[in-house]
N, C-alpha and C positions, 0 to 999 in steps of 0.2 A: 209403149216402151219399147226399141229399138234392139235389136237383137244382137249380139256378138256376130253372127254373118254377118246381118246388113251392113252397118259398122263397117265390115273387114269390105263389104262390097265399097264402097262411101272414102275409101284412102286407098291407099298406096300396098300399105303395112303397116301391122307395127308395131314395123322397126321404124318409120313416123312418130311414130306416139310415143316412143320412144325415145327418139331424139327432141323431141315438140315440149317435151314434159320436164327431159333435165333443160331447156333450156330456158323455159317459165317456170316450172317448179313443180310437182304428181300437187293436181290438183286435191283443197283436200275438202271440202264438201261438195256434193254434184245434188244440187235439187231433181227433187221425183219430178217428172212431167206432169202438168195438172190435169183434170180432169177437164174433160170438157162445162159447160155449164147454157149452151144452147141446145136446142130441137127445135127441129124442123118437123112438120105433122106433113103428113104422109097427104097426093098426091095418085089422082088416078088409085091406080086396085088395092083393093086395103094388101096390105101385108100379110100373107100366112106365119102364125107363129109354129115353129117349129124346134120340139126340144132336145137342145143339146145331148151328143153324146160324151163329153167332155166331163171328168170330172173330175172332179174341187182340187183332186188331188195334180194334175197333170195343167190345170191351169196359173195361168202366173200371180204369184204374192207377191207383198213386197219383201216376203222372206228372202226376195231370187232378185234383187235388187242389183246392180251394175249398175258400171259407171264406165265412161270412157275413157280408154285405154285397157279398157278392162280384157280385149284379146292377149292381151303379152301374159299370162296367167294362163293358156290353157296350150300350151308346145307339148307340155307334160302331162303325157296319159294321166290319172288320180292313181292307177297302184305304179308307177312308176314316183310316184312322189313321195309314195307311201313310203319307199325302201327309201331312199334318201334321208325324209326326216328320224329312220330309225339309224341309218350309218351315222346320222351325223348326232343324236340322238347317243348312242352308243360312245360319239365323241365328244360328247362335251361331260358325259361319266368321267373319262378322262382323270385331268387333271383337278377338277375339284376337287374328289376323292386322295387324290396325293395330298392333298390338303387335309388330310382323315386319317386315312388308315396309319399315318406313324404317330398317331398317339399313345396307341394302344404298346407301343416301341421302346419311347421315348426314356425308360430306365432304362433299360437293355443296351439304347446306339449312347447314352450319358455311360454307362458302365464301358461301356468297348475302346469308348475314346478315350475315358478316365477327365470326364467330365459329370456337370450335374443336367437337372433336366432345364431348373431355368431359363442355360446355354444353348437344350437342344431348344425349346419352344419357341427362342426365337429364331431358329430356323425356319420354323416355319410362321413365322411373322412375316422373312423376308423373302419367304415365298407366293404368303399372298400378294406383298408389294412388288415382288414379279408380275403376277397375275395384273397387279392392278395396273405399271407402266407397259405390258405390253400390247393395247389397246390401242394406244396413239398411234401404234408403228403397223401395227395388222391394220384396221380401220380403213387406213387413209390409201393401204398396198391393194388389198382386196376391191376399191373403187377404180385403181389405174388399172394389174394386172390382170382382176378375175380374181373368182372365189377362190374356185378347182387347186390353181395354182397355190396358193398361197395354201391352203386349206390342206391339198397333200404335202407340202412338205417343210410344213410343222408337224405332219406325224411323226417321218421317217424322224425328223429331228429330239421331237418326245422319244417316241422309242430309245433313238446314240443315246441320248443324255440320263432315260432313265436307267440303262446298263453304267452309265458312268457313277451313278447316286448306288448302285449294287455295288459296284469292287468300291468306292472310296477306300483310300487307303491310311487319308485320316479327317480330323471334323474339318478342315479349314472346304479340301476336295470336298467333300458332304455336302456343306454351304455353298460348293461357290455350280454343286454341278445339281443342285434341287433348288435353284434360284434360274437356271437355264432349263430345268423343266417346267416351270411354273411363267417362262417366259411364250416357251412354242404351244403350250396346253390353252392355253386360257386364247389361243386362234379358232382351238374349234369351238366356242361360247361366241367370240364376235362376230366372225367368217361365216358359222353356224346357222345363225339370229338371219343373216343376214339375206345366204343362201332360201329361208324358211319366207323372211318378206318376199325374196324371188319371183317367188313360185306359188301361192297367195294370195285369194284376193285377201283387201280389210277383212269382210265380213266370214272369215274362215280362217282367219291368220290366230284366235284368239285360243283355238284348239289344236289344230297343227304347235304353238308354242306350247300350249303345255301336255302336248308330246314331249315335243324337244328337253323343257328341259325336264323333264323327269330323268331323264340322266344327269346329267348336272344335279338336286335335289337329294334324289338318290343314296348316289355312290358318295355325299359325303356323314351319309345319317349309314348302311349302310359296310363303308369302308374300314372305319374301327372293329367295326362286332368281326368281319374278314379277318382280318389283322392281326386281332383280340388268340383270333384261334392257329393262329400259325407263327405268332409269338408266343404261345403257350407251350407248344409242341418242336419248336424248331428256330434258326435263326433271322433273327431282324431283317438281314441283307434279304429273306424269302418271300418278305412284302415285295420290294424290291421289284426279283426280278417277276413273280407276277403282274408286276406293273408295266417291264417290262414287254414282256410276252401280250400284253392286252394291246399298249398302244403299236407294240407290230404288227395283227393282226386287226386292229381298226385301222393301221396306213396302208392296207393290204387292201380294207372297200374301200375307202377312200380314192386308189387311186382304180379299181375299176368301176364303182361302177356313180360316185360323184360327176354327172356333167357340168358348166360351165350354164351357172343358173342366169347371172348379172344378165340385166338387159343388153347394156350396153361398156365394155371398160376406154376406156379415154386411151391405155394405150395404141390404138390408133391415128391418135393425134398427134404422137412423136416419133410417126418414119417417116423417116426423110431428114430425121435432122438435123444442124449440126453438134456435136459431141456435146459443147457450149449449155446452145437453146436446147437442146432434149436435158444436161442434166440443170440448166434454171427450172425447165417447166414442171421436171418429177419434183424437185425441191418441193416447189410451191404448190403442187399436187399433195406431196406426203408427211409437208411440216409436223409435225407434232403439235404447232402453238394449233393447228385449225382443227380439230379438235379441242382442244381448252376453251377457244374462243365459241365456242356450240355455248360454253354457258354465261351466251349475254343473254339467251331466252330463261326469262325467270322459267317458264312452264321446265323444257328442260334441266335445269337446277333443280328444279323444285322435286320433277322424274327420276332425279342423280340421289338425293336423298331421299328417298320414301325408300328405293330399291337399297342406300344403302340402310337403310332404320334396318330392313328383315333377314340383310347378311350377319350385321352388325348383330341382332340379334340371336340368330342362328352356330352365329364360331362362337359366339361370349358362351349359348347352349352347349356347344359339343366339346365343345376343348376342356373344359374341365371334371367333365363326369367322374374321371378315374380318380379322381386329391377331390371332388367333394361327394361325390356317392360310398364311393367305399368305404371308408372309414364314417359315415353315414349308416350304413346296411354290410358291413363287415363280414363286406369282400376279398376275397384276396388273391385273386386271378386275373390277368385279362381279358381270356376269356369271360370269365361270370360279367365284368364292369362293361365290358363291349354287347353283351344282352342287349343293356338301355336304352345302346342308339340302335334297336330294331322298333322302338315307337312311334322316334319321328318319321324314318325311314319307312313305315305304315303308314304313318301319317300323309307323308307327299306320297308314294304311293296306293293311295286313293283318291287324294288330291287330284292326280292325273286329269282323274274318268272322267271328276265335274267341272276344275274349275276354271279351263279355258273355256270348256260348252257359257259356262257363268258370261263369261265375258265377252262370244258371240251373243248373246241372247243378252244382255242388253244391248249389242252395238244398237243389234236388229229391230228393239223393241219402242230403243229412239229416233232411229228413222223411222220411222213406221208413226209416231209424236209431231216430227220434225222436216217430214217431207226430203229429212239430206241426208249426209250422214257427218257428223260434228268425231275429231277424233276426239276430244277432248271427255266424251259421254262413258269409252269407252271405261277410264279411271272410275268415273262412276260403283263395279263394279267389285273396285278393292276396297272400296274406303269401311264399310260396319266393319271388316275381317281385320282390315290394320286396323280401325279405330278403339275395335272391345275385343273383338274375340287370341285378338294375338296375347297381349297386352294384359286379357285376362288371367291366359296361360302362364305367364312368367310371373308373372302377381303369385298367384298359386300355387307354383311349379318351389319360387323361392324361400317361400316366407315356412310351406311345408318343409323344406329341407330345414332352414335357417331353425324351425323352432320345435321338427322329429319329432310332425304330425304326419295321419295317413298312412304311415309306411310305404310297404314301397308302390300297391296300387295306384296311389295318386300321383305320386309325380309320373308314371309311365302313358296314365291317362292325362295328361293337362299335355305330353310331350306329344303324345300321337296326335290332341287335337290343333297340337298348333301346328303338324304337319301339315297337316288335311286345307289350316287356313292361309299356309302359305303359296299352295297351286293356286288360290284364289286371288291372292295379289301379282304375282308373277306375271304371270298372264296377259293380265289384261296392262303394265307398271313396259312391264319387254318391247312387247304390238306398240302401245302408243309410240314410242321412238320409231318404228321403223311405219305409220299411220301418217303423224304431225309431220317428216322430212321426208320424204319417203324419198325423193334423187341423192342423200346425201347420205340415205342409212345407216351402210359401214362408217363413215363416224358417226352418229349419236347410239347409236348401240355400242362403242369405242368406247366415246365417254359416261354410258352409265354406266359401263364395268370396272373403267377405269377407277371411278367416283369409288362405286360397291364394295370395290375387294383395298383399296388403299382403308376406310372402315373396320372389314373384317378381318385388313391386320392389327390394326389400330383393340379391335376387338379380343385378339388372340395375346395376342401382347400382355393388354393391358386386364384382363378376365380374370388371372390368379391373384397377382400384385392386387387384383380391388378386394377380392371374396377373403384372401389373407386382411383385407384392413379393415373391409368392412363388413363383412358376413355375406351369403347370398344374398337374402332377400332382400336389404339395398340396393345389391349390383341388379339383380332382376324390376328393383323400382323405378332402377334410371329405364335400365330399356324398355323398361314398358313406357315409359315417358315421353323416349324419347317417337316409338310407335307413334304415341296419338298426336304428336306435334306433328311428325311430317301427315298423316290424316287429316288435319285440317288442314292442313298446306295443298294435301291433295285436292279436297271437297272445291277451299280457293280458285285451284287451275282448271277444275271443270264449268266454274261461273268467270274468272277473266281470263285464261289462258289462251287462246284466241287471242281477243284485246294484247298480252301485252306480249303476242309474239308480232302480232299487225306493225307495236308497235318500235320495236326489233328493227324493223324491217324498214317502216319508213326516215326509219334516222340513217340505217346501212346508204338508200337509195341518195338521202337527204346530201350523202359527207362526197358520195361518188359523182353527184351532178353538183356542188360547188369545187370538185376535184378538178372534174370534167372544160370549169368553166374557166376554172385556174390555167390550168396549160393550153384553152383557146387561146386568153385575155394575153399567153408571157409570149405566146407563137406568134400574137401579126403585129409586135411589137419589132420595130425599125431597128435593125439590125447596124452596131454605127461601126 
């Protein structure tokens, strides 16, 4: 197999490979060269056998699998990639954390604005809707103007709107600033995921995504614990001053440490155009419906629904903790109920060390079997956890609380286990979205986050009324069934996902050819 250096010698540089990929699409599977099966008899002098001094560690193995164009991932040294991943993980921590930091403070906020906890919880649902709408704008913009510009701008805006939330004089302004904060914060998740895809090879992305996602998943779990301590001793406004400080710190790190990672910025194609042509092309490329239309691909739709099932589970578990567990265990302060958020948070933290590695291991295992990389093989890593472990934990959690059995240890243990299991699912699903359509990764990831946070908003808004109506046991059963059905759909994608994708591409190509034929015939008609 040729090395990256040899391939560089055969082309004019990585830029050419990237431009070719943009024109024909990123190769989704590349075959390993077949081993030669012919042998030649020695001629003349017998060949002397010499013992090799190369260790097996230094020899090329299938784990060192490389694809055409991989040299583009060598632009940055490994230590720089690690720094970028850490900065993006911190940024990914912010928006999801803010969605749950408010939970222990809900009664205090309601009291300040002479409202009710139910109304204030609506603000959190609107916050998550803002997180769901934002991706359809941030994703396409990052494809045109690059990742760095979008990240840095949103970092400073996130800080500004967090300050506005802390200073809110009434409930209406609190709602508005919360939604605006969410709109900026989601950019870190969308563009950050695309940055990881820009700098890491497909066989390395799972591990990198696991570390990157640790911030986005640990935040919602530890946020309420931190907030609970603050609200117990200080004002709820101090929660948002802390958020403002973290946002400002992240914006500074982005400004100083995040380089431009995208392989090709489409903005170069806009240079020299008239204003009308510029605006027309920019709208074509950043039209939010470009993201929504990606769901014509059944495999992307299923990946989005599966991610949504996990996020629905997470927010419907975390949102009602104070209302469900406080009366169950006779807790009296926000800090006491905040301690229960530590269990899933520790699970997310532990899963960080293993979830992404498990996803990469699964990819490499199937490369050895097939001799090529198939993006759908990565999804196999998450099926047992999504289909069995997390639903089992949800059932035990819900019914142990509902029937008042097991005491405090049982819900804490299952919350911890489902946290670990989620980190075995998210890296596979997120990385698949980049692997399957690399040349439109920003838009694919944006679509995935759009649908998952719409479900998160629904889970946040529905969980408390539903639990009051049917009980935490039956509500947890509904969440478990959602996960099981999603896991079967993911398994179907591993079998037929490529076929579905090819079928959609064939229909698009047929429509384009038909349109071109009609245009040719119209141009050939004689003018009267």
